[in-house]
C-alpha positions as CSV (number, residue, x, y, z in Angstrom):
1,M,4.4,25.2,-31.1
2,M,3.2,22.8,-28.7
3,D,1.8,25.6,-26.7
4,H,-0.8,26.6,-29.1
5,Y,-2.6,23.1,-28.6
6,Y,-2.4,23.1,-25.3
7,M,-5.5,23.3,-23.6
8,P,-7.2,21.6,-21.0
9,F,-9.9,23.5,-20.2
10,G,-11.0,23.4,-23.9
11,L,-11.6,26.5,-25.5
12,G,-14.6,29.1,-27.2
13,S,-18.6,26.9,-26.8
14,R,-17.2,24.3,-25.2
15,T,-15.1,25.4,-22.4
16,C,-15.0,23.3,-19.1
17,I,-17.9,24.8,-17.3
18,G,-15.7,23.8,-13.4
19,K,-12.8,26.3,-15.3
20,N,-12.9,28.8,-12.6
21,I,-13.0,27.1,-9.6
22,S,-9.9,24.7,-10.5
23,L,-8.0,27.9,-11.9
24,L,-9.7,29.1,-8.3
25,E,-8.2,26.2,-6.7
26,I,-4.8,25.8,-8.2
27,S,-4.0,29.7,-7.3
28,K,-5.7,30.1,-3.8
29,L,-6.3,26.9,-1.9
30,V,-2.3,25.1,-2.7
31,P,-0.9,27.7,-1.6
32,V,-2.6,28.0,1.7
33,L,-1.7,23.9,2.4
34,V,1.2,23.9,2.0
35,K,2.2,27.3,3.4
36,G,-0.2,26.0,6.9
37,F,1.1,22.7,6.8
38,D,3.5,19.7,6.9
39,F,3.0,16.5,4.4
40,E,4.9,13.6,5.5
41,L,4.6,10.2,3.0
42,V,3.5,7.1,5.7
43,N,6.1,4.7,4.1
44,P,8.3,6.5,2.3
45,D,10.3,3.5,0.7
46,Q,7.4,2.2,-1.2
47,P,7.2,3.5,-5.0
48,L,3.7,5.3,-5.2
49,K,1.1,3.4,-6.9
50,I,-0.2,5.0,-10.5
51,K,-3.5,4.4,-13.0
52,N,-2.6,5.1,-15.7
53,R,-5.9,5.1,-17.7
54,F,-7.7,8.4,-19.4
55,L,-6.0,10.9,-16.2
56,V,-2.9,9.5,-14.5
57,K,-3.5,8.9,-11.1
58,Q,-0.8,8.9,-8.3
59,S,-1.9,6.7,-4.9
60,F,0.1,7.3,-1.5
61,K,-0.8,7.6,1.9
62,C,0.5,10.6,3.5
63,R,0.1,12.2,6.6
64,I,-0.6,16.0,7.7
65,Y,0.7,18.4,10.0
66,K,-0.3,21.8,11.1
67,R,1.8,24.7,11.4
68,R,2.8,26.6,14.5
69,V,2.3,29.7,14.5
70,G,5.7,31.5,13.1
71,E,7.4,28.3,12.1
72,K,9.4,28.8,9.0
73,L,9.2,26.6,5.2
């Protein structure tokens, strides 16, 4: 029943103009980042900072390392 009302990009004539770009980023960019880079929290013992307004925003610092060719996940 909840899926019936799920419309993050709007519907019909009020569809978000950035929908296609956003879906492209989700399906292409995120897997490439996860496959090619390692992410490490700078302060893993500290809780994440969360701002809960219209959208929930998490704030944290991380280090990003490029994986070497042939290195496994």
